[in-house]
N, C-alpha and C positions, 0 to 999 in steps of 0.2 A: 363649473369649470370655465364655461364660456364668459359668464359675468366677472370671474377673476381675471381672465385674460384681457378682458375690455377695459376692467379698471387699471390694470397694469399699463395698458397703452395709454390711457387718459393721463395717468400720472406721467407717463414719459413725455406726451405733448406738453402737459402743463409745464414740465421742468425745461422742455425745448423752448417754449415760448417766453419762459421767465428769463432765460439765457438771452433770447432775441431782445427783449425788453431792456435787459442791462446793457446790451450793444447799443441800443438806441439812445439810452441816457447817457453813454459816455461818449458816442460819436456825434451826438446832434447838439443843436443850439438850444439850451434850456435856460431858464431863469436862474441867476446867480443866487447862492445861498446868502441868508442875511448878514453873515460875518465875513462874507467874501466881497472885496472892492470890485469895481468895475473892471480895472485894468487886470487884477489877478484873475477874474473870471474870464476875460478875453483871452488871456494867455493860457489858461488851462485848457479851454474848449477849442482854441482855433490857433495853436502855435505855428502851423504852417502859413496861414494867412497873415499873421503878425509878423513873422520874419520877412515876408515878401513886402509887407506894408512899411517896415522899418528901413528896407533897401530903396524905397521910393526917393526919398530925399537925395540920396548919393547918386541915383540915376538922373534925376533932374539936374544936379550939380555938374556930371559929366557931360549932359547935353549942352547945358549952358557954357561950360568952358571950351567944349570942341567947337561948338558953333561960333563963338567970339574968337577964336584962334589962340586962346591962351594954352591949348594943349596940341603939341606936336603929334605926328602919328605915332611915334614909338612911345610917347607919354601917354597916348590914348590907349595903347596895348598895355602898358604898364598899370594904368588905372583899374581896367576891368579885371585884369589877372590878379592884382594885389587885393582888390576888392572881393574877388571870389575866395581867395586864400583867407582873408580875415572873415569873411561870411561863414566858410566851412569851419574855422576853428571856434567861432562863437556859437554855431548851432550844434555842431557834432563833437566838439571837444577832441578827445584823443582819437575818436573814430575818424577824423578827417584825414588820418594817415591813410585810410582805405583809397581816397582819392588821389592824395600825393603820390602814393606808391604807384597807382595805374598810370597817372601822368609821366612819372619818371621812367618807368618801364617802357611805355610807348615811345618816348623820346629817344631812348637807347635803341629800340628797334628800327625807328625811322632812320637813325644814322648808321646803323649796321647791317641792315638786311636790304638785299636787292628789291627794288620797288616791285618786280614781277612776283615776288613771293612774300611781300609784306602783308598782304591782307590775312593769309593763311596763319602767319605768325601771330599777328595782333588779335584775330579772332580767337584762336585757340587759347592764347594766354590770359586774354581779358575775361573770356567766359569761365575758364577755370578758376581765376580769382574771384570772380562774382558769384559763382555756385559754391564755393568754399564757404562764403559768409553766409549765404542763404540756407545751406545745409547746417551750419553752426547755429543759426536762430532756430531752426526748427528742432535741432537737438535740445537745445536750452529750453524752448518752449513747450515741447510735447514729452521728452524723455526725462530730462531733470526737473521739469515743472518749476523752472526759475522765471521771475519777471525779467524780461528783456528791456534794456534801456531804451528810451524813445530815441536818444541820440544815434544808437546803433541802427534802429528802424530808418531813421533819416539819412543816414550815411549809406545804407544799402540801396534806398530808394534813388539817392543821387548817384550812387554808382551804376545803377541801370541807365540812367540819362548819359552818364559819362560813356558807357559802352555804345550807346547810340553815336555819340560825336566821334569816338575813336575809330569805330568801324566805318563810319562815313567817310572818314580822312582816308582810312587805309584803302578803301575801294576806289577813292579818287586817285590815290597814287598808282594803284595797280592798273587802273584803266588810263593812266596819263592824263586825267583831267586837272590834275594839280601837279605842278613840278615844282619842287623844294631845292634852291640853289645851297646844297650843302658842302660845295667845295670851296669854301671861304678861306682867304689867306691867313686870318687871325682868329683867335678865340672869340675876341670881341665881335667881329663881324658874323660869326656863327651864332652867337647868343643873339644878335639882333635878328637874324634871318628866323631863328627858332622861336622868336618872341611871339609872332602872330599865332603860331600853333598852339603855344602854352595858353595864351590868352582866349583862343577859341574853346579849349577844352575847360578852363577854369573861370570862364565869363561870370560874374557874378549876377547877371540878369537871367541866365539859364542854368544856374548851379542846382537850384533846389526844384526847378520845374520850368515848364515853358515849352514852346514849339521848336522843334528841331531845325536849325538853319545850317545850309551847307557852308563848308568852309570857305569856298570862293565867294559866296554871297556875303558871308561875315567880313571878309577882307575888304570887299568892295564897299559895304556899309561904313566900314570904320574909315575908309579913306575919303568917301563923298560926303561925310557929315558935316565939313567945314567948307566943302566946295560948292554944294548945292544947298541953299538956305532952305530949310524946312520950317512948315508952320508950327507955332507953339502946341506942343502936344498936351498943355495942362487941361484944356477943357474936354479934350478926348479922355485923357485918363481919370478925370472927375467923373465923366458920364459912365465909364466902365466900372469905376468903384461903386457908383450908385447900383449898376445892375448887380454887382456881387453881393451888396446889401440886400437887394430885393430877392435873390436867389436863396440867400442864408435865412432871410424872413420866412420865405415859403418853406423851405426845409424845416424850420423851427416849427410852424404851425402842423405840418404834415406828420412830423415825428412826435409831436405832443399828442396828436390825434391817435398815432398807432400805439404809443406807449399806454395810453389809458383805454383803449378799446381793442385789447388783443383777442385774436381769434381763438374761440374754443371750439373744437370739432364735435364736442357732444351736446352743444346747444345751438352753434351757429349754422347756417346753411353753407353749402360748398361755394356758392359765388362769392360770399363774403370773405371766405379764406383766399380766394384767388385774388380779389381786390385787395386783400390786405398785403399779400406778398408784392403784388405790383406796386403797391404804395411804398413798402420798404425799398423795393428797387429804386424808385424815383428818388427817395431820400438819398440813397447810395450814389445815384448818377448825379444829382445836383452838386454833391460834395466835388465830383470831378470837374463840373461846369465852373463852380466857383474858383478852383485851383486854376484851372487854365485861363480865366477871364483875368485873374490877378497877376499870373505871369505875362500875360499880354500886356497888361498895365505896366508892368516893369520895364518890358522891352520899349514900349512906346514912349515911356517917360525918358530912357536913354537915347531916344531918336531913332529906333529901329522899327521896321515894319511898315514905313510908309511908301506907297506907290506913287513914283513920280509923275506917272502918265494920267493920274486921277485929277479930279477938278477940285480938290481940297476939302471935301466934305468928311464927316466922320468915318464913312466906309473906306476912306483912303489909308486909314491907318490899321487896316486888317491884314497887311502883308504877312504878318507872323501870327498864326492862330492855329489852335488845335481843334477847333470847332465852335459852332454856335447853338446855343440851346434849342432855338426854334427850328432850324434848319435839320439838325440831327433827330429831333423828336418828330419831326414831320415825316421820317422815312417811312415808306409804305412796303419796302421790302428788306429783307435781311441783307442782301449784297449791297443796297444803298447805305444801310447803317454801318456795315463793316467799313465801307470807304469813307464815310464821314466821321466816324467815331475816332477820335484821336488821330486827326488827318495826317499830321506830319510823321507819327509813329508807323501809321499803316503805310504810308509811301516808303519809309525805311525797311520795314519788313518785306515789302513787295520787291525792293531792290535787292536786299540782303539774301532773301531765301527763295521767292516766289519764282523770279526771273531766272535765277541759277539752278532750280531744280527741274530735271527732265522728267522725273516720275512723280505722280501725285503731289503737284506744287503747292496745292490748297491746304491738303492736310500736313504737310512738311511744314508749312508756314505757321499754322497754328500749333503744331508740336513744338517748334521752336519757340513760339510764343510761351508755351507752359514753362520750358526750360528757363527763359528769360526772366520770367515772373516770380520764379522760386520754387516750382515742383511740388507745390501743395495738391492734395488730392482733389480739392475744389477747383483749382486751376486746370487739372487735366478734365475733369468732367465738363466743365464750363466751356473750355476751347474747344474741345473735341465735339461737343455740342453744337458750338457755333460753326465750327467747319462744316459738319453734316447738314445743318439748315441753310447755310449759303449754299451749299451744293444742291439742296433741294429745292431751293428757291429759283435755281437756273432752269431746273426741270419743270417744276410746278406751273410757274408763270407762263412758261412757254407754251403749255397745253390749256391752262385753264382761263388765262386772261382773255376776256372779250376783245375782239379785233377792232371793233368800229365803237366809236363814242355813243354811248347811250345810258339810259338809267341803270342797266345791269352792270355797266362799266364801273358807274359812280358807286353802286352797292358793293362790287367786288373791290374796289379800292379801299373803302371803309372797312371791310373785313380783313383785307390784307394789313392794314395799319393795325387793327387789333391784334391780329395773329403776330405780327413783328413785335409789338409791345409786350405781349405775354412771354414770347420767346426770349427777348432781351431780359425781362425781369427773371427768368429762370438762369439765364447765363450770369446776370451781375449778382444775383443771390449766391450762387455756386462759388463764384469766383471770390466775391468778397468775404463770405463766412469761411471760406477755405478748408474746412474740415466736414466730417460727417454730418454736423448739426444743419448745414445748408442743404444738404442731400435729403435728409429726413424732413425737413420743412417743405420741400418741393414735393415730396411723396404724400405727406399727410394733407396738403391743402389741393392736391390735383392739378395744380398749375403745371406740372411736369408732363402732363399729357399733352400740351400744346406742341413742344418740340418733338415728342415721340410720334405724334400723328403725322408731322411733316415727314419725318425720316421714314415712316411707313410708306408714305405716298411717294417719296423718292424710290424706294425699292418696287414698288408696284408700277410707277412709270417706266422705270428702266427695264423691268421684264416684260412690259407690254411692248416697248421698243424693239427689244431683243426678239 
């Protein structure tokens, strides 16, 4: 009986890793098929990156025309907003109406609702609209077992970014950081006054991805691009594109190794399983780094993200960034990683939820993140684990970290980095696989013991204090 149960478990594990193998073959950078051309292969495997790359010439054109004075301020706003509409139509097709509907409703609310109540209305309507489409995708994906169009996935992802920008403006209006002159004497003047707002929401440089920029900063960047001469961003964009290629090359090599060296619990040691899941999480994280870097390139090409008080080196173009690979991966604590990972989104969540919550702000912030991401089971487990380990991080390091620089402190830092990497691997695997397959993978390979151990330490420390 035990042998039968063990054989059934081995079969289940085999099918699980077979599914993971298929995931790697779909989501990773692999060799093109003999009958597939290079451009067809690039488009099939890297649609998001290719869309962003195709937008680069238009970003350079905008920067050139604006710097030379060929575009007035109004024409600049028209350029980025029309470019966003065209990009949405090309990439999302009919599903671009999700974004246009949100924009139209938001403008109606801005024109009709008192600024003191605007944020509650905007937040409620926008999140209900976004949640409807997330639940529809889950219904078609899990209940009807129908293939979901990649255009719908892309529209839902862009809708999440649109929620960031819309709620950021609504908070600015409620807190009187931004004042919109809506008492125009004519319809033409009213349209001109609302044009910067529409351009901010549908800006083609941030439509598919990219760092969140505040509305006031966006307006100042648009106004100053022709007043303050910027250095040519061509070399900086080229350098960042090389970094994207290197990241994709590393992801290709690592995913190829994982695909052809699948962990077998009946033959492999436990340590190999832990390292296998860690490698899978690195592959998934590199995908984020590539997307952030290409979005950063697009903003730089349009002339955005340059720090005026810098000396003109390449780091001066990092004013709009969601994070750097080396800085984030060097984090030795979960609290550091949480602040550095997707930095502009982390700042938005802090302002939207954390600062406004009087009770349990950390868990309320991560709970809202589950809602915002789409309410999948893996999202819930991953985000709650993240919140618990960040909470544990504050207590554990306060009591265990050596007070004075010494060899023990270096050893502790190294062990803390390994602990952070393993916890992040668990979170990323659960969130990206989204369903029970990710949770089974974490339990089979025993890597899930790392966050569990941290949470147990949290309860032990709290009980000791009390």
